[in-house]
C-alpha positions in Angstrom: 10.2 10.3 -26.1 6.9 9.7 -28.0 3.9 11.8 -27.3 1.9 10.6 -24.3 -1.3 10.6 -26.4 0.3 8.3 -28.9 1.7 5.7 -26.5 -1.0 5.8 -23.8 -2.7 2.4 -23.6 -0.8 1.1 -26.7 -0.2 -2.2 -24.9 -3.7 -2.6 -23.4 -6.6 -4.5 -24.8 -8.9 -1.7 -23.6 -12.4 -0.6 -24.4 -11.4 1.3 -27.5 -9.6 -1.7 -28.9 -12.4 -4.1 -28.1 -15.0 -1.7 -29.7 -12.9 -1.6 -32.8 -12.0 -5.3 -33.2 -14.9 -7.2 -31.7 -18.2 -7.8 -33.5 -20.8 -5.4 -32.2 -22.9 -8.0 -30.6 -19.9 -9.6 -28.9 -18.7 -6.2 -27.6 -22.1 -5.3 -26.2 -22.5 -8.8 -24.6 -19.1 -8.4 -22.9 -19.8 -4.9 -21.7 -23.2 -6.0 -20.3 -21.5 -8.9 -18.5 -19.0 -6.5 -16.9 -21.7 -3.9 -16.0 -24.1 -6.4 -14.5 -21.7 -9.0 -13.2 -23.6 -11.8 -15.1 -21.8 -14.9 -16.2 -20.1 -14.7 -19.6 -21.2 -17.0 -22.3 -18.4 -19.4 -23.5 -19.2 -18.6 -27.2 -18.7 -14.9 -26.4 -15.4 -15.7 -24.6 -14.2 -17.7 -27.7 -14.6 -14.6 -29.9 -13.0 -12.3 -27.3 -10.1 -14.8 -26.9 -9.5 -15.0 -30.7 -9.3 -11.3 -31.1 -7.3 -10.8 -28.0 -4.8 -13.3 -29.3 -4.6 -11.7 -32.8 -4.1 -8.3 -31.3 -1.3 -9.6 -28.9 0.5 -11.3 -31.8 0.4 -8.1 -33.8 2.1 -6.4 -30.8 4.9 -9.1 -30.7 3.5 -11.3 -27.9 4.4 -15.0 -28.0 2.9 -16.2 -24.7 -0.1 -15.5 -22.5 -0.4 -15.6 -18.7 -3.1 -15.4 -16.1 -1.8 -12.5 -14.0 -2.9 -12.7 -10.4 -2.2 -11.3 -6.9 -1.5 -14.0 -4.3 -1.0 -13.0 -0.6 2.7 -12.4 -1.1 2.5 -8.7 -1.8 3.6 -9.2 -5.4 2.0 -10.6 -8.5 2.3 -14.0 -10.0 2.1 -15.4 -13.5 2.6 -18.7 -15.4 3.4 -18.3 -19.1 2.0 -20.5 -21.9 2.8 -20.0 -25.5 0.1 -19.6 -28.2 1.6 -22.4 -30.3 -0.3 -25.6 -31.0 1.0 -28.5 -33.1 -0.9 -29.5 -36.3 0.8 -32.9 -36.9 3.1 -32.1 -39.8 5.9 -30.6 -37.8 4.4 -27.1 -37.9 2.3 -25.1 -35.4 -0.6 -22.7 -35.4 -1.4 -20.0 -32.9 -4.4 -20.8 -30.7 -6.1 -19.3 -27.7 -9.6 -20.4 -26.6 -12.3 -18.9 -24.5 -11.7 -21.7 -22.0 -8.1 -20.7 -21.7 -9.1 -17.1 -21.3 -11.6 -17.7 -18.6 -9.9 -20.3 -16.4 -6.4 -21.3 -15.5 -4.8 -23.6 -12.9 -2.0 -22.9 -10.5 -0.6 -24.6 -7.4 -2.9 -23.5 -4.6 -0.7 -24.9 -1.8 2.5 -23.0 -2.7 1.2 -19.6 -1.9 0.1 -18.3 1.5 -3.2 -19.9 2.5 -3.4 -19.7 6.3 -4.0 -23.5 6.4 -6.8 -23.5 3.9 -4.6 -25.6 1.5 -2.5 -28.5 2.7 0.7 -29.3 0.9 -0.9 -32.2 -0.9 -4.0 -30.1 -1.9 -2.4 -28.5 -4.8 -5.3 -27.4 -7.1 -6.0 -23.7 -7.3 -7.8 -21.7 -10.0 -7.3 -18.4 -11.8 -10.4 -16.8 -13.1 -10.5 -14.0 -15.7 -11.5 -10.6 -14.3 -13.2 -8.9 -17.3 -13.5 -5.6 -15.3 -9.7 -5.2 -15.7 -8.1 -4.9 -19.1 -5.6 -7.4 -20.5 -2.2 -5.9 -21.3 1.2 -6.9 -22.8 4.3 -7.1 -20.7 7.6 -8.4 -21.9 6.0 -10.1 -25.0 3.4 -11.8 -22.8 -0.3 -11.2 -22.9 -1.2 -10.7 -19.2 -4.8 -11.5 -18.3 -5.9 -10.1 -14.9 -7.5 -12.8 -12.8 -8.8 -13.7 -9.4 -7.1 -16.6 -7.6 -9.0 -19.1 -5.5 -8.6 -22.5 -3.9 -10.3 -25.7 -5.1 -13.2 -25.0 -2.8 -13.6 -21.4 -3.9 -11.8 -19.8 -0.9 -10.0 -16.5 -1.8 -6.2 -16.8 -2.0 -5.6 -13.4 -3.3 -6.1 -9.6 -3.1 -8.4 -9.3 -6.0 -11.3 -11.6 -5.0 -12.3 -9.9 -1.7 -12.0 -6.5 -3.4 -14.4 -7.5 -6.2 -16.7 -9.0 -3.6 -16.6 -5.7 -1.6 -17.2 -3.6 -4.7 -20.4 -5.6 -5.3 -21.4 -5.3 -1.7 -21.0 -1.5 -1.5 -22.6 -1.1 -4.9 -25.7 -3.1 -3.9 -26.2 -1.4 -0.5 -25.5 2.1 -1.9 -28.1 1.6 -4.6 -30.7 0.9 -1.8 -29.8 4.4 -0.4 -30.0 6.0 -3.8 -33.5 4.6 -4.4 -34.7 5.8 -1.0 -33.3 9.3 -1.8 -35.3 9.4 -5.0 -32.3 9.0 -7.3 -33.9 6.6 -9.8 -31.5 8.0 -12.5 -28.6 6.1 -10.8 -28.1 2.6 -12.1 -24.8 1.6 -10.6 -22.5 2.8 -7.8 -18.8 2.1 -7.6 -15.7 3.3 -5.7 -12.7 4.9 -7.2 -9.1 5.1 -5.9 -6.0 7.0 -6.6 -3.0 5.5 -4.9 0.0 7.8 -4.4 3.3 5.9 -4.4 6.4 6.9 -2.5 9.8 5.2 -3.1 13.6 5.6 -2.7 16.1 5.4 -5.5 19.6 4.2 -4.5 22.7 3.6 -6.6 22.7 0.0 -7.7 26.3 -0.7 -6.8 26.0 0.8 -3.3 22.7 -1.0 -2.7 24.0 -4.4 -3.7 26.9 -4.1 -1.3 24.4 -4.1 1.6 23.0 -7.6 2.5 20.3 -6.0 4.6 18.9 -4.1 1.6 19.2 -7.2 -0.7 17.5 -9.6 1.7 15.2 -7.3 3.7 14.6 -4.2 1.7 15.7 -2.0 4.7 18.9 -1.2 6.4 19.3 -3.0 9.7 22.5 -1.2 10.5 23.9 2.3 9.8 25.0 5.3 11.7 23.2 8.6 10.8 25.1 10.8 8.4 25.9 14.5 9.3 23.1 15.7 7.0 19.7 14.1 6.4 16.5 16.0 5.7 16.6 18.7 8.4 17.3 21.4 5.8 14.0 20.6 3.9 16.0 21.1 0.7 14.9 17.9 -1.1 11.1 18.1 -0.8 9.7 19.4 -4.1 13.3 20.4 -5.1 14.7 20.4 -8.6 14.8 16.8 -9.9 18.4 15.6 -10.6 19.2 14.8 -14.2 19.8 11.1 -13.5 16.4 10.8 -11.7 14.7 12.9 -14.4 15.8 10.4 -17.0 14.4 7.6 -14.9 11.1 9.3 -14.4 10.7 10.0 -18.1 11.2 6.3 -18.9 9.0 5.3 -16.0 6.1 7.5 -17.2 6.5 6.1 -20.7 6.3 2.5 -19.5 3.3 3.3 -17.2 1.4 5.1 -20.0 1.9 2.2 -22.4 0.0 -0.1 -20.0 -2.7 2.5 -19.4 -1.6 3.7 -16.0 -2.6 7.3 -15.6 0.6 8.6 -14.1 0.1 12.3 -13.4 2.3 13.7 -10.7 6.0 13.3 -9.9 8.2 15.1 -7.4 11.0 14.7 -4.8 9.8 13.7 -1.4 11.0 14.8 2.0 14.0 12.5 2.5 17.2 12.4 0.4 16.7 10.1 -2.6 13.0 9.8 -1.9 10.4 10.5 -4.6 6.7 10.1 -5.3 4.4 9.5 -8.2 0.6 9.7 -8.2 -2.0 8.6 -10.7 -5.4 9.9 -11.7 -8.4 8.1 -10.1 -9.7 4.9 -11.6 -12.2 2.3 -10.5 -10.9 0.5 -7.5 -10.3 -2.9 -9.0 -8.4 -1.4 -11.8 -6.5 0.9 -9.4 -5.4 -2.2 -7.5 -4.0 -3.8 -10.7 -2.3 -0.5 -11.7 -0.6 0.0 -8.4 0.8 -3.6 -8.5 2.1 -3.0 -12.0 3.5 0.4 -10.9 5.6 -1.2 -8.2 6.9 -3.8 -10.7 7.7 -1.2 -13.3 9.4 1.0 -10.8 11.8 -1.8 -9.9 12.4 -2.8 -13.6 13.1 0.8 -14.9 15.3 1.6 -11.9 17.7 -1.2 -12.8 18.0 0.0 -16.4 19.4 3.3 -14.9 21.8 1.4 -12.5 19.5 2.2 -9.6 17.5 0.2 -7.1 14.0 1.2 -6.2 13.3 0.6 -2.5 9.6 0.3 -1.6 10.1 -0.7 2.0 8.1 1.5 4.5 11.3 2.4 6.5 14.5 1.6 4.6 16.5 4.2 6.6 16.4 5.2 10.2 16.5 8.9 10.9 14.7 10.0 7.7 11.1 9.8 6.6 9.8 6.4 5.5 7.4 5.8 2.6 3.7 5.5 2.5 1.0 5.0 -0.1 -1.8 7.5 0.5 -5.0 5.8 -0.8 -7.5 8.4 -2.0 -11.0 6.9 -2.0 -14.3 8.2 -3.4 -17.7 6.9 -4.4 -19.5 7.7 -7.6 -22.4 6.9 -9.9 -22.5 5.3 -13.3 -22.9 8.9 -14.7 -19.5 9.9 -13.2 -21.1 11.9 -10.4 -18.7 12.0 -7.3 -21.0 11.5 -4.3 -18.4 12.9 -2.0 -18.3 16.2 -3.7 -20.4 18.4 -1.4 -21.2 21.2 -3.8 -21.6 24.8 -2.8 -24.2 24.1 0.0 -23.3 20.7 1.6 -25.9 21.3 4.3 -28.6 21.1 1.7 -27.3 18.1 -0.1 -28.8 15.1 1.8 -27.2 12.5 -0.5 -23.8 13.9 0.4 -24.6 14.1 4.1 -26.0 10.6 4.4 -22.9 9.2 2.7 -20.7 11.3 5.0 -22.6 9.9 7.9 -22.2 6.4 6.6 -18.4 6.8 6.3 -18.2 8.4 9.7 -20.1 5.5 11.3 -18.1 2.9 9.5 -14.7 4.4 10.5 -15.8 4.6 14.1 -17.4 1.2 14.3 -14.6 -0.6 12.5 -11.4 1.2 13.6 -9.8 -2.1 14.3 -10.4 -3.4 10.8 -9.0 -0.3 9.2 -6.0 -0.5 11.4 -5.3 -4.2 10.6 -5.7 -3.5 6.9 -2.4 -1.5 7.0 -0.6 -3.7 9.6 2.7 -5.1 8.4 6.2 -5.6 9.9 7.5 -2.8 7.6 4.7 -0.4 8.4 5.2 -0.9 12.1 8.3 1.2 11.8 6.5 4.1 10.2 3.1 4.5 11.9 3.3 6.7 14.9 6.8 7.9 14.2 5.9 11.5 13.7 6.4 11.2 9.9 3.1 9.4 9.2 -0.2 9.1 10.9 -0.3 7.5 14.3 -1.6 4.0 14.9 -4.8 5.6 16.2 -7.7 5.8 13.7 -9.4 9.2 13.5 -11.0 11.4 10.8 -10.3 14.9 9.7 -13.3 16.7 8.2 -12.1 20.4 8.3 -13.7 23.5 9.6 -16.5 23.8 7.0 -17.9 20.2 7.5 -17.4 20.5 11.2 -19.5 23.6 11.1 -22.2 21.8 9.2 -22.2 18.8 11.5 -22.3 21.0 14.6 -25.3 22.8 13.3 -27.1 19.5 12.6 -26.3 18.0 16.0 -27.2 21.2 18.0 -30.1 22.2 15.8 -28.7 25.8 15.6 -29.0 27.8 12.5 -25.9 27.4 10.2 -23.9 30.5 9.5 -22.0 30.2 6.3 -18.2 30.4 6.4 -17.2 33.0 3.9 -14.3 32.4 1.5 -11.7 35.1 1.7 -9.0 36.3 -0.6 -5.5 35.2 0.5 -3.4 38.3 1.2 0.0 37.8 -0.4 1.4 41.2 0.2 2.4 42.0 -3.4 0.1 43.8 -5.9 1.8 42.0 -8.8 0.5 38.6 -7.6 -2.9 37.5 -8.7 -5.6 37.2 -6.1 -6.1 33.7 -4.6 -9.3 32.5 -3.0 -8.6 31.1 0.4 -10.1 27.7 1.2 -12.5 27.5 4.1 -10.3 24.9 5.8 -6.7 23.9 6.0 -5.3 20.4 5.3 -4.2 18.1 8.0 -1.2 15.9 7.1 -1.1 14.2 10.4 -4.6 12.7 10.1 -5.0 9.0 9.2 -8.2 9.5 7.4 -8.8 13.0 6.0 -11.5 14.5 3.9 -9.8 16.6 1.2 -12.7 18.3 -0.6 -14.2 15.5 -2.7 -12.6 12.3 -1.4 -11.1 10.7 1.7 -7.4 10.2 1.9 -6.4 7.1 3.9 -2.8 8.0 4.7 -1.8 4.8 6.6 -1.1 2.2 3.9 2.5 1.3 3.6 4.5 1.9 0.4 5.1 -1.8 -0.5 1.6 -3.0 0.5 -1.1 -4.0 -1.9 -3.9 -1.5 -1.6 -6.3 -4.4 -1.8 -6.6 -4.9 1.9 -7.3 -1.2 2.7 -9.8 -0.9 -0.1 -11.9 -4.0 0.5 -12.1 -3.2 4.2 -13.2 0.4 3.5 -15.7 -0.7 0.9 -17.2 -3.4 3.3 -17.5 -1.2 6.4 -19.2 1.6 4.4 -21.5 -1.1 2.8 -22.5 -2.1 6.3 -23.4 1.5 7.2 -25.5 1.7 4.0 -27.2 -1.6 4.9 -28.1 -0.4 8.4 -29.4 2.9 7.0 -31.5 1.3 4.3 -33.0 -1.2 6.8 -34.0 1.7 9.0 -35.3 4.0 6.3 -37.2 1.6 4.1 -40.9 1.9 4.9 -40.7 5.4 6.4 -43.8 7.5 5.7 -41.9 10.8 5.8 -38.5 10.0 4.2 -37.2 13.6 4.5 -37.8 13.6 8.3 -36.5 10.0 8.7 -33.3 10.9 6.8 -32.8 14.1 8.9 -33.2 12.2 12.1 -30.8 9.4 11.0 -28.1 11.9 10.0 -28.4 13.8 13.2 -28.3 10.6 15.3 -25.2 9.3 13.5 -23.3 12.6 13.6 -24.1 12.9 17.4 -23.1 9.3 18.2 -19.9 9.2 16.3 -18.3 12.6 16.9 -15.6 10.9 18.9 -13.9 9.7 15.7 -13.4 13.2 14.4 -10.2 15.0 15.3 -8.9 18.0 13.4 -5.8 18.8 15.6 -2.2 17.5 15.6 -2.3 13.7 15.7 1.4 13.6 16.6 1.1 15.0 20.1 1.1 13.0 23.3 -2.0 15.0 24.4 -4.0 13.5 21.4 -2.9 10.0 22.4 -4.3 10.6 25.9 -7.5 12.2 24.6 -8.0 9.3 22.1 -7.8 6.8 25.0 -10.3 8.9 26.9 -12.6 8.8 23.9 -12.4 5.0 23.7 -10.5 4.9 20.4 -8.2 1.9 19.7 -4.4 2.3 19.8 -3.0 -0.9 18.2 0.7 0.0 18.0 1.9 -3.0 15.9 0.9 -5.8 13.7 0.8 -8.4 16.5 -1.7 -6.2 18.5 -3.8 -5.5 15.4 -4.0 -9.0 13.9 -6.7 -10.4 16.3 -9.2 -7.9 14.8 -9.5 -10.3 11.9 -11.0 -13.0 14.1 -13.1 -10.7 16.3 -16.6 -12.2 16.2 -18.2 -8.9 15.0 -15.8 -8.7 12.1 -16.2 -12.3 11.1 -19.9 -11.7 11.0 -19.5 -8.5 9.0 -17.5 -10.3 6.3 -19.9 -13.2 6.2 -22.9 -10.9 6.0 -21.6 -9.2 2.9 -20.1 -12.2 1.2 -16.5 -11.1 1.6 -15.1 -14.0 3.6 -16.3 -17.1 5.2 -15.2 -17.7 8.8 -12.5 -20.0 7.5 -11.2 -17.3 5.1 -11.1 -14.7 7.9 -9.2 -17.0 10.2 -6.8 -17.8 7.4 -6.1 -14.1 6.9 -5.2 -13.9 10.6 -2.8 -16.8 10.3 -1.2 -15.3 7.2 -0.8 -11.9 8.8 1.1 -13.3 11.8 3.1 -15.9 9.8 4.3 -13.2 7.4 5.4 -11.0 10.4 7.3 -13.9 12.0 9.0 -14.9 8.7 10.1 -11.3 8.0 11.5 -10.7 11.4 13.3 -14.0 11.3 15.0 -13.1 8.0 15.9 -9.7 9.4 17.4 -11.2 12.6 19.5 -13.8 10.7 20.7 -11.2 8.2 21.8 -9.0 11.1 23.6 -11.8 12.8 25.5 -12.6 9.5 26.4 -9.0 8.8 27.8 -8.3 12.3 29.5 -11.7 12.9 30.9 -12.3 9.5 31.7 -8.7 8.4 31.7 -6.1 11.1 33.6 -8.1 13.8 36.5 -9.0 11.4 36.6 -5.5 10.0 36.8 -4.0 13.5 39.5 -6.5 14.5 41.6 -5.5 11.4 41.3 -1.9 12.3 42.1 -2.6 15.9 45.2 -4.5 14.9 46.5 -1.6 12.8 45.8 0.8 15.7 47.8 -1.5 18.0 50.7 -1.7 15.5 50.6 2.1 15.1 50.7 2.6 18.9 53.7 0.2 19.2 55.5 2.0 16.4 54.9 5.4 18.0 56.1 4.2 21.4 59.3 2.9 19.8 59.8 6.3 18.4 59.3 7.9 21.8 55.9 9.4 20.7 53.0 9.2 23.1 50.3 6.9 21.4 47.6 8.3 23.7 45.0 8.7 20.8 45.5 5.2 19.5 45.4 3.6 22.9 42.2 5.5 23.9 40.5 4.7 20.6 41.6 1.1 20.8 40.3 0.7 24.3 36.9 2.1 23.4 36.6 0.0 20.2 37.7 -3.1 22.1 35.0 -2.7 24.7 32.4 -2.1 22.0 33.6 -5.1 20.1 33.2 -7.4 23.1 29.7 -5.9 23.7 28.9 -6.5 20.0 29.8 -10.2 20.3 27.6 -10.5 23.4 24.7 -8.8 21.6 25.1 -11.1 18.6 25.0 -14.2 20.9 22.0 -12.9 22.7 20.1 -12.2 19.4 21.1 -15.6 18.1 19.8 -17.3 21.3 16.5 -15.3 21.1 16.0 -16.5 17.5 16.8 -20.1 18.3 14.2 -20.0 21.1 11.4 -19.5 18.6 12.0 -22.7 16.7 9.8 -24.9 18.9 6.7 -22.7 18.2 4.4 -22.4 15.2 4.8 -19.3 13.1 1.6 -17.8 14.5 3.0 -18.3 18.1 6.4 -16.9 17.0 5.0 -13.5 16.0 4.6 -12.1 19.6 8.0 -13.6 20.5 9.7 -11.8 17.7 8.0 -8.6 18.7 8.7 -8.8 22.4 12.1 -10.7 22.6 13.8 -10.6 19.2 13.2 -7.1 18.0 14.5 -5.4 21.1 17.7 -7.4 20.9 18.1 -6.4 17.3 17.8 -2.8 18.3 20.4 -3.3 21.1 22.8 -4.9 18.6 22.3 -2.1 16.1 23.1 0.6 18.7 26.5 -1.0 19.3 27.3 -1.6 15.7 26.3 1.9 14.7 28.6 3.3 17.4 31.4 1.2 16.1 30.8 2.5 12.6 31.5 6.1 13.9 34.8 5.0 15.4 36.1 2.8 12.6 38.1 4.2 9.8 36.0 4.4 6.6 38.3 2.1 4.5 37.8 -0.7 7.0 34.0 -0.5 7.3 32.6 -3.4 5.2 29.4 -1.7 4.0 28.4 1.6 2.2 27.4 4.2 4.8 24.1 6.0 5.1 25.8 8.9 3.4 26.9 6.7 0.5 23.4 5.4 0.1 21.2 8.5 0.6 23.3 10.8 -1.5 24.4 8.3 -4.2 22.2 9.6 -7.0 23.3 13.2 -7.0 
């Protein structure tokens, strides 16, 4: 394996490459355009395109593609070669500034929530110069935004970029009021942890549910799962270690700061985490990470499962999204320092986040709402569906003193007593961590623990940016013109901390007591995607997005339609897959086993041996088989009943009628699996899947 320092960013047209290859004036003009958000001159784009092409050709690229993120959860790209005919049967390699800046794709073939009719095909991809171009599979990939003919956002990148501009503008108002004239720009940064399962390719491909749905729809629990806690942070198996080595190398080549890797809690579950980067770049990097995970896994005869809940009975997978806010000088504004009570910039930002999370719980919740994540949230393995914040003892202590006006007594750090003189002394933190909290302060950032493992982080990030921007806007409107700024800021912070204390909870979010207390506090408990989706068309949220230029009302309503349509489509695919597996595979397999049992019973009886075991087992299996057929027919009927409704109307029907029937069918099928001889069962078992990479 090559040294990380030698391969890192080797396939990225990054700042170092541009500084080296571009004329100085061109480089400075490009950086100024990125920094200020001003329009890029076409002449400058032509120079950048020419050097980008030459660099890509030197790296072996033959094509270029505008790489974008439609609302499908995955990325999209259309490849064009660099070749251009010269009229004598030969070609030259061309790539213009116009081709760099703008591309065209079919705007009606991706989810649009009705913004694009089938005959309205034109959609545009627009170069995002804030993200670096990179080479993938001999193709120069140019990160772009994707919008409809009328400018409506059809992707994850566009609202995120809009939200970054919004929070930057509003945060700068606060900085000016706080006397921070040294700050010229504010941005947000994200580090997205990524959990995933690795399953043997042969075993995985023998399961139609994993192939079509990414999760097991059937499967009896194995004798051993994760109850021994022996997989979490355990020694990495040689096969997986080889996979991780190649994964890191591929990630580093495209500039992804892959830092941490370890085994997760469930068998065959793992995690990687990157170093923080600017949010728009973090979005690109996480999408690339998911793609590279799948690609590298196949080279090792593995399948990478990114579904939030691929297996019942063991932990699912999330994507903890760590969010912070910083200045152009690299100062983390969520780092409280030694005396947070004296740091008014930190306190006003903390107040802004606290108000935002409380006022817009519903938007944060819907930002992580998917059919897959519905299986995970609230399952005592991930945060509940109730939004709350964890601040920890030290910040709670500071807030309490501000609210009550009482003098603050410092919490002293203590040495952790480890009971062995040979061990070095460890300074004990002033507060513990809380792994059950949906939105936890972890020292210098907030960890949003609710996003699902296969989701784009775009939704969570643009919502978080926007709601905090709204708090900053309200604060700035109130503070501007104040004669005594210190007193005005103190009064504002105290008022916000007092008003929004209900959103702070430092206890166990898994308990029933917290669910009751949250209800008493007036906090939302949106248990599933269907319940959460209407938040997108709530009038206050539509106005919020309009105010900050994130979405028009049409775009907000389109996102609502897309959310429910995706839910209905996924549940339909799952139900049809389940019907196929049980009707075409399990019923015949059980019949074959029953036939052999019956023949064995007859043979025993002819020999004068009591076939009591066979008869008893045959009777139980026969009853379950009949029940299975009834459950298949009931599920099929429930699915058929949705056909007369629109996809948006189908979503609550799938939730209330179809999903319960799927669970009933599964219960019978899983019981049959425990009674059927292994050689007859048509699919690899949970044990085969979860322990297949040892």
